[in-house]
C-alpha positions in Angstrom: -8.6 12.1 0.3 -6.3 9.2 0.4 -3.6 7.4 -1.5 -2.2 4.1 -2.0 1.2 3.1 -2.9 2.3 -0.1 -3.8 6.2 -0.9 -5.0 7.1 -4.3 -7.1 10.3 -5.9 -7.8 10.9 -8.3 -10.7 13.3 -10.4 -8.4 12.0 -13.5 -7.1 11.1 -13.7 -3.3 13.7 -16.4 -3.1 16.6 -14.2 -4.7 15.5 -11.5 -2.0 16.2 -13.8 0.7 19.4 -14.9 -0.3 21.0 -11.5 -0.1 20.1 -11.2 3.6 22.7 -12.0 5.9 23.1 -11.6 9.8 26.3 -12.1 11.7 26.3 -14.2 14.8 27.3 -13.7 18.6 31.0 -14.4 19.3 33.4 -14.1 22.1 36.3 -12.6 20.1 37.0 -8.9 20.4 35.1 -6.6 18.0 35.6 -3.7 15.7 33.3 -1.7 13.9 33.4 -0.3 10.3 31.1 1.6 8.3 31.2 0.9 4.2 28.8 0.3 1.4 27.7 -2.9 1.1 24.8 -4.7 -1.0 23.7 -1.5 -2.0 23.2 -0.2 1.7 24.8 3.2 1.9 25.8 3.1 5.5 25.6 -0.3 7.2 27.5 -1.1 10.2 29.6 -4.2 9.5 30.4 -5.6 13.5 32.4 -9.0 13.8 30.7 -10.7 16.4 27.8 -8.3 17.0 24.5 -8.3 15.4 23.4 -5.3 13.4 20.2 -4.6 15.2 20.1 -4.8 18.9 18.4 -7.8 20.5 14.7 -7.6 21.3 14.8 -7.5 25.0 17.9 -4.7 24.7 15.4 -2.6 22.4 12.6 -2.9 24.7 14.9 -1.9 27.6 16.0 1.0 25.8 12.4 2.3 24.8 11.3 2.1 28.2 13.9 4.3 29.3 13.1 6.7 26.4 9.6 7.1 26.8 9.2 10.1 25.4 11.3 9.5 22.3 9.9 9.6 18.9 11.1 7.9 15.6 10.2 9.5 12.5 9.8 7.5 9.0 13.2 8.6 7.7 15.0 7.0 11.0 12.7 4.0 10.7 13.8 3.5 6.8 17.3 4.0 7.6 17.2 1.2 10.2 15.3 -1.0 8.0 18.2 -0.3 5.3 21.0 -1.1 8.1 19.3 -4.1 8.9 19.4 -5.8 5.5 15.6 -5.5 5.1 15.5 -3.0 2.2 18.4 -1.6 0.0 19.0 2.4 -0.5 17.4 2.4 -3.8 13.9 1.7 -2.3 14.7 3.9 1.0 15.1 6.7 -1.7 12.0 5.8 -3.5 9.9 5.9 -0.1 11.3 9.1 1.2 10.4 10.7 -2.3 6.8 9.5 -1.9 6.5 10.9 1.5 7.5 14.0 0.5 5.1 14.2 -2.2 2.6 13.0 0.3 3.6 16.1 2.8 3.1 18.4 -0.5 -0.4 17.0 -1.1 -1.5 17.7 2.6 -0.2 21.0 2.5 -2.0 21.9 -0.6 -5.1 20.4 0.9 -5.0 22.9 3.9 -5.3 25.7 1.7 -6.9 24.3 -1.6 -9.9 26.5 -0.7 -7.7 29.8 -0.4 -5.9 29.1 -3.8 -9.2 28.1 -5.6 -7.6 24.2 -6.0 -11.0 22.5 -5.4 -13.4 21.7 -8.6 -13.3 20.3 -12.1 -10.1 20.8 -14.0 -12.0 20.5 -17.3 -10.3 17.7 -18.7 -11.1 13.5 -18.9 -8.4 10.9 -18.0 -8.0 7.8 -19.9 -10.8 5.8 -17.6 -13.5 8.5 -19.2 -13.5 10.3 -15.7 -13.8 14.1 -15.1 -10.4 15.1 -13.6 -10.6 17.5 -10.4 -7.9 20.1 -10.1 -6.1 18.1 -7.2 -6.1 15.1 -9.6 -4.0 16.8 -11.8 -1.8 19.0 -9.4 -1.0 15.6 -7.2 -0.5 13.6 -10.5 2.3 16.3 -11.2 3.6 16.2 -7.8 4.0 12.6 -7.5 5.7 12.4 -10.5 8.2 15.5 -10.0 9.1 13.6 -6.7 9.9 10.2 -8.0 11.3 11.4 -11.1 13.8 13.4 -8.9 14.6 10.5 -7.0 16.6 8.9 -10.0 15.4 5.6 -8.9 12.1 5.2 -11.0 11.6 4.8 -14.6 8.5 3.8 -16.2 5.6 6.0 -15.0 2.3 4.8 -15.5 -0.6 6.7 -14.2 -4.4 6.6 -14.4 -4.1 10.3 -15.5 -1.6 9.2 -18.6 -3.0 7.2 -21.5 0.4 5.0 -21.7 3.7 4.4 -19.7 6.6 6.2 -20.4 10.1 4.5 -20.1 13.5 5.8 -18.1 16.0 4.2 -16.7 14.3 2.5 -13.7 10.6 1.1 -13.5 7.6 2.9 -11.9 3.9 2.2 -12.4 2.0 5.4 -10.8 -1.6 6.0 -10.3 -3.3 9.1 -9.1 -7.4 9.3 -8.6 -9.1 11.8 -6.3 -10.6 11.6 -3.8 -8.9 8.1 -3.4 -5.3 8.5 -4.9 -3.1 5.9 -5.4 0.3 5.2 -6.7 2.3 1.9 -7.3 6.1 1.7 -7.9 8.0 -0.9 -9.8 11.6 -0.8 -9.0 14.0 -3.2 -10.5 17.5 -1.6 -10.9 19.2 -5.0 -12.3 18.0 -4.8 -16.0 17.9 -2.5 -18.4 14.7 -1.2 -20.3 13.7 -0.6 -24.1 11.7 2.4 -24.9 8.9 0.4 -26.7 5.6 1.0 -25.4 4.6 -2.4 -25.4 7.7 -3.5 -23.2 6.7 -0.8 -20.6 3.3 -2.4 -20.2 4.6 -6.1 -20.1 7.1 -5.4 -17.3 4.3 -3.4 -15.2 2.1 -6.0 -15.4 3.1 -8.2 -12.6 1.1 -10.3 -10.0 0.9 -8.8 -6.6 3.1 -11.6 -5.0 5.9 -9.8 -6.6 4.9 -6.8 -4.7 8.5 -5.7 -2.7 6.1 -3.0 -0.5 3.0 -1.5 -0.1 1.3 1.8 1.6 -1.1 4.3 1.6 -1.4 8.1 2.8 -4.8 8.9 4.3 -5.3 12.5 4.6 -8.7 13.4 7.2 -7.9 15.0 10.8 -4.5 13.7 10.9 -2.4 12.6 8.1 -1.4 8.7 8.2 1.0 7.0 5.9 0.8 3.3 6.6 3.5 1.1 5.0 4.7 -2.4 4.7 8.2 -3.7 3.3 7.0 -7.4 3.8 7.6 -7.8 7.4 4.5 -6.1 8.8 2.6 -3.2 8.7 3.4 0.3 10.4 1.5 3.3 10.4 3.2 7.1 10.6 1.4 10.1 11.4 2.1 13.7 10.2 3.5 15.8 13.1 2.7 19.1 11.7 4.9 20.9 14.3 8.1 20.1 12.3 6.9 18.4 9.3 7.9 14.8 9.8 6.0 11.5 9.9 5.9 10.1 13.3 5.6 6.1 14.1 2.5 5.7 15.8 1.3 2.2 15.2 3.9 -0.6 15.1 3.3 -3.9 13.6 -0.4 -4.0 13.1 -2.7 -6.9 13.1 -6.2 -7.0 11.9 -8.6 -8.8 14.0 -9.4 -12.5 12.9 -13.1 -11.5 12.9 -15.2 -8.1 12.6 -18.7 -6.7 12.9 -18.5 -4.1 10.2 -19.5 -4.8 6.5 -18.7 -2.3 3.7 -20.5 -2.9 0.6 -22.3 -0.4 -1.7 -26.0 -1.4 -1.1 -27.5 0.6 -3.5 -26.3 -1.8 -6.1 -28.1 -4.6 -3.9 -30.2 -5.4 -6.9 -27.5 -6.2 -9.1 -25.6 -8.1 -7.3 -25.6 -12.5 -7.6 -28.3 -14.1 -5.5 -25.5 -15.8 -3.5 -24.3 -12.4 -2.2 -27.5 -11.1 -1.7 -28.2 -13.8 0.6 -24.7 -13.2 2.2 -25.8 -9.7 2.8 -29.2 -10.7 4.1 -27.6 -12.9 6.9 -25.6 -10.3 7.9 -28.4 -7.7 9.1 -30.1 -10.8 11.1 -29.5 -10.4 14.9 -26.7 -12.9 16.2 -26.7 -14.7 19.5 -25.8 -11.7 21.2 -29.1 -9.8 19.8 -27.0 -7.6 17.5 -26.6 -7.5 13.6 -23.5 -6.5 11.8 -23.1 -2.6 11.4 -23.1 -1.4 7.7 -20.6 1.4 6.9 -19.7 2.6 3.2 -18.0 6.0 2.8 -17.0 5.3 -1.0 -13.2 5.7 -0.1 -11.3 2.5 -0.8 -8.3 3.9 1.9 -10.5 5.1 4.2 -12.5 1.4 4.5 -9.0 -0.4 4.7 -7.8 2.1 7.4 -10.6 1.2 9.8 -10.5 -2.3 8.8 -7.0 -3.0 9.5 -7.6 -1.3 13.2 -11.2 -2.8 14.3 -11.6 -5.5 11.6 -14.6 -6.4 9.0 -15.0 -6.9 5.5 -15.2 -5.0 2.6 -16.4 -5.9 -0.9 -16.6 -4.3 -4.5 -18.1 -7.1 -6.2 -18.8 -7.4 -10.1 -22.5 -7.2 -10.8 -24.9 -7.0 -13.7 -23.8 -3.5 -14.9 -20.1 -3.9 -14.0 -19.0 -7.3 -14.8 -15.4 -7.2 -13.4 -16.0 -4.8 -10.4 -15.0 -1.0 -10.5 -11.5 -1.3 -8.9 -8.2 -1.8 -10.8 -6.1 -4.7 -10.2 -2.7 -3.2 -10.3 -2.7 0.0 -8.5 -5.9 -0.4 -6.2 -6.7 -4.1 -5.1 -3.0 -5.4 -5.2 -1.3 -3.0 -3.1 -4.2 -3.1 -0.7 -4.3 -6.8 -0.7 -0.4 -7.0 0.0 -1.0 -4.7 3.1 -4.2 -6.4 4.7 -2.2 -9.9 4.1 1.1 -8.2 6.0 -1.5 -7.7 8.8 -3.1 -11.1 8.9 -6.1 -10.5 6.6 -7.1 -12.0 3.4 -8.1 -10.8 0.0 -10.3 -12.6 -2.7 -12.1 -12.0 -6.0 -14.6 -14.4 -4.9 -12.6 -17.5 -6.2 -8.6 -16.7 -6.1 -6.3 -15.0 -4.0 -6.0 -11.3 -5.3 -2.0 -11.4 -5.3 -2.2 -14.2 -7.6 -3.7 -12.9 -10.6 -1.6 -11.6 -13.3 -3.1 -8.5 -15.0 -3.0 -8.4 -18.6 -3.8 -4.5 -18.9 -2.6 -1.8 -16.5 -6.1 -0.6 -16.0 -7.7 -4.0 -15.7 -10.6 -4.3 -13.2 -11.4 -7.0 -10.7 -14.0 -7.8 -7.9 -12.5 -7.5 -4.6 -13.6 -9.1 -0.8 -10.8 -7.9 1.3 -10.7 -8.0 5.4 -10.5 -10.2 8.5 -9.6 -13.7 7.6 -12.6 -15.4 9.4 -15.0 -12.9 7.5 -13.5 -13.7 4.4 -13.9 -17.6 4.8 -17.6 -17.1 5.7 -18.0 -15.3 2.6 -16.2 -17.7 0.2 -18.2 -20.6 1.8 -21.6 -18.6 0.9 -20.7 -17.6 -2.7 -19.3 -21.7 -3.0 -22.8 -23.2 -1.8 -24.8 -24.7 -4.6 
């Protein structure tokens, strides 16, 4: 079971950049004050001293405190103090992490409290809802509403988005839960349903942050704020997400491919040829390894660590693929690109596609840059 999360901002990237400022070192006497500034609740304003310690000093501190740990809350506050995010986003991310912890706890006791199996209802996608579908959806909505920083809630389990003071687009799906948040505290919002849809449907290039939570033998919350990818593992001893993977970089190439080859006969002839080539022995005498678990987050998590390629293409029965652009493909593409990978629909970059509908689907090929380049070359051959 897994969850993916993406957060959008309607502000342009250039506008965001202009809000970031860093003081420079000087030889004059220094003073330190704490005051709210630029939406940051507690920013150290130091005359002549950088807000964050230099890299060399940070490395020295880390070497001294070998057994120290950094949890998600502390990490977010440091990002806020450095001016990388504002207090609004810090609160939203903290609310989402709380929902993830609650779901992790429920999963451990799901059989005891009879939370497994069908719920007996059908969602907007025509899919049978599981009990944990409905419960997880309610948990996320509750935590995000309580944050006071979200407003449009658009979930896969809901027919239409609902407007509040801030914008939020949220998706939940079992066993591959995902959540997408649109946050913009600079504008008001009409309560018209069409207005909600228009504001929610934005290209992935407008994402401010993205992440997912993977529930397995350990619970891993992976996050990007546009400055690299970081993973936090839940320490059940004291209920905190602890930083375990810093600045994750996907390998340039990999030896694992993930396609649902049960649909091989439905694929385009060029894609069939590409898969056939992967199965052939390479100069080292070994072909690619095929692994497909049917969980998007699980596939992406493995790919971030060891490289490779994942594909959910269009086929004769599904002209636009099976995955939703807004709350599945866009957040994952954002994460993979932040880690140095690529994500395409076969012709264009996923993050450049502007959805017309909340539940719009798209083909996707995502993974190591060299593997995506090989695939695109194969698909473009005449």
